[in-house]
N, C-alpha and C positions, 0 to 999 in steps of 0.2 A: 447501414442496415436500420430501418425505424421502424416499430413497434408501436400502433394505435392500443391506451392502456387505459382504462377507467380508474382511478384510482381514491379510494377514501379516505384523506388523509388530515389530522389536526390539521387544523386552519393557525393554529397561533403555534405549533411547531414550523408551520412550515414559514410563515410570518418570523419568526429568531431566526432560522437557515437562512433565509431570504437578508436579514438584516446583518449576520453575522459573515456572510459570506461575501456580499456585497452583490451577492448577483443579483439579476432585473426577472425573474421569473421561475415560478415553482417546479420547471420542467427541467432549468439546469441544475435543481439543487438536488431533486433528485437522482440525478444522473451524475452528480460529483458524488453523493452517497452511496451510489452503486460502485461507479469507482472507487472510493474509498474503500470501502468493505468487501472489495477483490483484492486490492490492493494487502489491504491486514491479512485477509485470512492467507492468500498466498505467502506473505511474509512470515505468518503462524506454522504455518506447515515447515517453512523452511528451517524455521529455528526451533522445533522439535526433532527436526534431523541432526541437527549440531552436537558433534560429538559422536554420534551412531555411525561415523565412516573410519573403517582404519589407513589410516596414513602413515607410511613408510617413508619417512623423510629425516633429515637432519636439520633443526630448525637453527642449530649454533651454526652449522657450518653457513648458511645461508645468512647467516646476519651478518657469517665477516670474509663473505665471497668478497675477491678483492675488481670481480670484472661485476659488479652492480654498480651504475651509475647514480649517484646521489643528485 
């Protein structure tokens, strides 16, 4: 689903982004930037949650488990 939007973006910034990414139009640059922003924010939330959940397992047993195929 696409949405028509009028954006006022610094032209030099768009030109730099086009050169750095190899993309061919401003729309592609904006879409790529938004996708990367969403991915980064999701990753940040996941990393913030790291270590906050209780895990009840035996890591040493898992490392030495003979049923695991290398």
